[in-house]
Structure formats: C-alpha cells, structure tokens
Wavefront OBJ file of the C-alpha trace (Angstrom):
o trace
v -133.094 3.686 73.997
v -132.165 0.284 72.427
v -131.527 -2.847 74.382
v -127.981 -4.104 73.676
v -127.534 -7.610 72.618
v -125.046 -9.960 74.334
v -121.381 -9.855 73.854
v -119.047 -12.850 73.622
v -115.394 -12.478 74.189
v -112.808 -15.122 73.168
v -109.523 -14.489 74.855
v -106.788 -16.665 73.357
v -103.065 -16.930 73.623
v -101.381 -15.257 70.755
v -97.958 -16.753 71.742
v -99.504 -20.253 71.317
v -101.115 -19.319 68.026
v -104.599 -20.173 69.326
v -105.970 -17.367 66.930
v -107.219 -19.932 64.283
v -109.241 -21.784 66.933
v -110.629 -18.691 68.443
v -111.695 -17.300 65.005
v -113.268 -20.600 64.078
v -115.196 -20.550 67.383
v -116.317 -17.043 66.684
v -117.576 -18.024 63.263
v -119.534 -20.796 64.633
v -121.203 -18.640 67.255
v -121.939 -15.869 64.649
v -123.400 -18.257 62.271
v -125.636 -20.019 64.991
v -126.640 -16.908 66.861
v -126.704 -14.316 64.004
v -129.755 -12.444 65.288
v -129.121 -12.992 68.998
v -125.607 -11.696 69.577
v -124.433 -8.093 69.417
v -120.767 -8.876 69.165
v -118.099 -11.518 69.216
v -114.763 -10.139 70.156
v -111.313 -11.796 69.788
v -108.979 -10.748 72.368
v -105.218 -11.606 72.229
v -103.699 -12.696 75.407
v -100.770 -14.816 76.764
v -99.898 -17.641 79.059
v -101.849 -20.338 77.209
v -105.216 -18.611 77.770
v -108.313 -19.730 75.935
v -111.435 -18.447 77.626
v -114.867 -17.709 76.443
v -116.996 -15.095 78.245
v -120.546 -13.930 77.796
v -121.220 -10.435 79.111
v -118.163 -10.877 81.394
v -119.270 -14.206 82.638
v -116.748 -16.933 82.139
v -118.377 -19.893 80.122
v -115.278 -21.909 79.436
v -111.712 -21.568 80.660
v -109.203 -23.983 79.052
v -106.813 -24.046 82.126
v -109.789 -24.977 84.516
v -111.232 -27.509 82.171
v -107.830 -28.975 81.059
v -108.866 -28.954 77.421
v -110.301 -26.868 74.567
v -114.049 -26.694 74.240
v -115.989 -28.240 71.477
v -118.089 -25.807 69.380
v -121.187 -27.789 70.442
v -120.388 -27.179 74.118
v -119.973 -23.431 73.742
v -123.068 -23.066 71.583
v -125.121 -24.956 74.242
v -123.686 -22.720 77.063
v -124.474 -19.572 74.995
v -127.916 -20.690 73.981
v -128.919 -21.680 77.602
v -128.194 -18.067 78.629
v -129.388 -16.029 75.703
v -132.047 -18.057 73.800
v -133.097 -21.010 75.936
v -135.806 -22.174 73.379
v -133.392 -22.123 70.341
v -133.065 -25.407 68.631
v -129.305 -26.028 67.727
v -130.237 -28.742 65.200
v -127.451 -31.453 65.121
v -125.633 -29.835 68.079
v -128.467 -30.720 70.228
v -128.841 -34.382 69.183
v -125.379 -35.486 69.740
l 1 2 3 4 5 6 7 8 9 10 11 12 13 14 15 16 17 18 19 20 21 22 23 24 25 26 27 28 29 30 31 32 33 34 35 36 37 38 39 40 41 42 43 44 45 46 47 48 49 50 51 52 53 54 55 56 57 58 59 60 61 62 63 64 65 66 67 68 69 70 71 72 73 74 75 76 77 78 79 80 81 82 83 84 85 86 87 88 89 90 91 92 93 94
C-alpha cells in the first residue's frame, strides 16, 4: 500500500478567464514541490471564484481575501502543511 501524496486544487472562474492565473499558480507549485505533491488540479468554476485547496482544506479564497494570492503566499501555506522544513529560497526572504 502506497501513501498518497497531497493534492492541490485550484478552482477558477472560467467566465472571468482566470485560467491563465490558475495555470501559472499550478506551474509555480509543481516547480517548487515537484517531489512533495501528488497532483495539482485545475477546476473550472463560475461566479468569480479563485480558490486554492490542499486535500480539501481551503488555503485561499479570493472572495474572502478580497484579492488574488501572490505565488509566495500560496507556496508558504502549502509548505507549512506538507514540508515544514523546506526552504523556499527567495520566497522565504521577502
């Protein structure tokens, strides 16, 4: 039995054309956590949604925060939950 790696979901508003932002965020996460994540899923939605979830737990919700997240913020939130000792390089020093 293998232990499954964490899954990140990025639900974005397809009507608002947030797909480029969502795919850029996915790329950033995959490059940073190549060995730590099992999957990054892009999920089209509606109504202005832009939400990032880790194993079902909401890490960032654009409507609640009132803005889009910076990649650095999402990387730190993911790191703190799946790889607390991981150095994020320049993302940690800003």
